[in-house]
C-alpha positions in Angstrom: -5.3 -11.3 14.8 -9.1 -11.8 16.7 -8.9 -8.2 17.1 -8.0 -7.2 13.8 -10.5 -9.5 12.4 -13.5 -8.0 14.3 -12.8 -4.9 13.1 -12.5 -5.6 9.3 -16.6 -7.3 10.2 -17.5 -4.5 11.3 -16.0 -1.5 9.6 -17.0 -4.2 6.2 -20.9 -4.1 7.6 -20.7 0.0 8.1 -19.2 0.6 4.2 -21.8 -2.1 3.1 -25.0 0.4 5.4 -23.0 3.2 4.2 -22.7 2.6 0.5 -26.5 2.8 -0.2 -26.1 6.9 -1.0 -23.0 7.1 -2.9 -23.5 4.5 -5.1 -22.1 6.3 -8.0 -19.1 7.1 -6.4 -18.5 2.8 -6.0 -18.4 2.3 -9.8 -14.5 3.6 -9.3 -13.2 0.6 -7.4 -10.6 -1.3 -9.3 -7.5 0.2 -9.9 -3.8 -1.2 -11.0 -0.7 1.0 -10.5 2.9 0.5 -11.1 5.2 1.6 -7.8 8.6 2.8 -8.8 10.9 3.1 -5.6 13.7 3.7 -3.7 15.2 2.6 -0.3 17.8 2.8 2.2 19.1 0.8 5.2 21.2 1.8 7.5 23.0 -1.1 10.2 22.6 -0.4 14.0 26.4 -1.4 14.8 27.9 0.7 12.0 25.7 3.9 11.6 27.9 5.2 8.5 26.8 2.2 6.6 24.5 3.1 4.3 22.6 0.4 1.7 20.6 1.6 -1.0 18.2 -0.2 -3.4 15.6 0.4 -6.1 12.7 -1.8 -7.9 9.4 -1.8 -8.8 6.2 -3.1 -8.1 2.5 -3.7 -9.9 0.3 -4.0 -7.6 -3.8 -4.2 -8.5 -7.1 -4.1 -6.1 -10.3 -2.8 -5.5 -11.8 0.5 -3.6 -15.0 0.7 -1.8 -15.8 4.3 -1.4 -18.2 5.3 1.7 -20.2 8.9 2.4 -21.7 10.3 5.3 -23.3 13.3 5.1 -20.5 15.5 4.7 -17.3 13.0 4.7 -16.5 10.6 2.4 -14.2 7.6 3.0 -12.2 4.9 1.6 -11.1 1.3 2.2 -9.1 -0.3 -0.3 -8.1 -3.9 -0.9 -4.7 -4.6 -2.4 -5.0 -8.5 -3.3 -1.9 -8.1 -5.4 1.7 -6.7 -5.3 4.6 -7.9 -7.0 7.9 -6.6 -8.2 11.7 -6.9 -8.0 14.0 -4.9 -6.1 18.1 -4.6 -6.8 20.8 -2.9 -4.6 23.3 -5.0 -2.8 20.9 -7.6 -3.1 18.3 -8.5 -5.6 15.1 -10.7 -5.7 11.3 -10.9 -5.7 8.2 -8.8 -3.9 5.1 -9.8 -2.8 2.6 -8.3 -0.8 -0.7 -10.3 -0.8 -4.0 -9.3 0.5 -3.3 -5.4 2.2 -5.8 -3.6 4.0 -6.1 0.5 3.6 -8.5 2.8 4.8 -8.2 6.6 4.7 -10.7 9.9 3.7 -11.3 11.0 0.5 -11.7 14.8 -0.3 -13.3 16.1 -3.5 -11.4 19.0 -4.8 -14.6 19.4 -7.5 -15.7 16.3 -9.6 -12.8 15.5 -11.0 -10.0 15.9 -8.4 -9.8 14.4 -5.3 -7.0 13.6 -2.6 -7.0 10.2 -0.7 -4.5 10.4 2.0 -4.1 6.7 3.4 -2.7 4.2 5.4 -2.5 0.3 4.6 -0.9 -2.4 5.6 -0.3 -6.3 5.8 2.0 -9.1 4.6 5.1 -8.7 2.9 7.1 -11.5 1.6 10.6 -10.6 0.6 13.4 -12.8 -0.8 17.4 -11.9 -1.0 18.2 -13.5 -4.5 16.8 -14.4 -7.7 18.8 -17.3 -8.4 18.8 -19.1 -4.8 15.6 -17.0 -3.1 15.2 -17.3 0.4 12.0 -16.0 1.8 11.6 -13.8 4.1 8.3 -13.2 5.6 7.8 -9.2 7.0 4.7 -6.8 7.2 4.3 -3.6 5.4 2.5 -0.4 7.2 2.2 2.0 4.2 1.1 5.5 4.9 -0.2 6.5 1.0 -1.3 10.1 -0.6 -2.9 9.7 -4.0 -4.3 12.6 -5.9 -6.8 11.5 -8.8 -7.9 13.6 -12.0 -10.8 11.8 -13.8 -9.2 7.9 -14.1 -5.6 9.2 -13.6 -4.0 8.4 -10.2 -0.5 9.4 -8.9 1.2 9.3 -5.5 3.9 8.9 -3.4 4.0 6.9 -0.2 6.3 6.0 2.9 7.3 3.3 4.9 9.9 2.5 8.2 10.7 -0.3 10.5 13.2 -1.8 11.9 15.2 -4.8 10.1 15.5 -7.7 13.5 17.9 -10.6 13.2 16.4 -14.0 14.0 17.0 -14.0 17.7 15.2 -10.3 18.0 17.5 -7.8 18.0 17.5 -4.8 15.8 20.4 -4.9 13.3 19.3 -2.2 11.1 16.4 0.2 9.8 14.7 0.5 5.9 13.5 3.6 4.9 11.6 3.2 2.5 10.1 5.7 -0.3 7.9 4.3 -3.3 5.6 6.4 -6.4 2.6 5.3 -7.9 1.3 6.6 -11.3 -2.0 4.4 -12.4 -5.6 4.8 -12.8 -9.0 3.5 -12.1 -11.4 1.4 -14.0 -13.9 3.3 -16.3 -17.3 3.2 -14.5 -18.6 -0.4 -14.3 -22.2 -0.7 -15.3 
């Protein structure tokens, strides 16, 4: 955790220094997305046993764009991700304060592509009526295409599901899509 905080502090300092050249880019910071997703879960003791699930989340956060001489980058703080999931069990999803980083490729003045990797805390319940809260992590590669203020993207995650004794009980594959936008310019 200390290493993460140190890297975060250094990176934030770099962002504030490099933002002097990209004031115009930082006027598009706030974003909101809707995220429909699908999940596939397999069990290690029975690989032919497969569970499917689906759901939707809403997320909101801020982007900080930075620019060096020829390259653009993005630091993202997703401060709210909340949703519902269903399948073999249904429940709530909450992922507060996730962070991400990635490059930004400008195609022209209106179109850009942002491959990112995000991660952070994930809280999920296994039942809506009598929920049991499970704490986990989220590592999420994502690809977004921005056209003016409209964004569309795809995200994928893969992780092992562990039992309380630490044994791997299966694997979870997550595929999500994001549809949303960035707030217009903030003066």
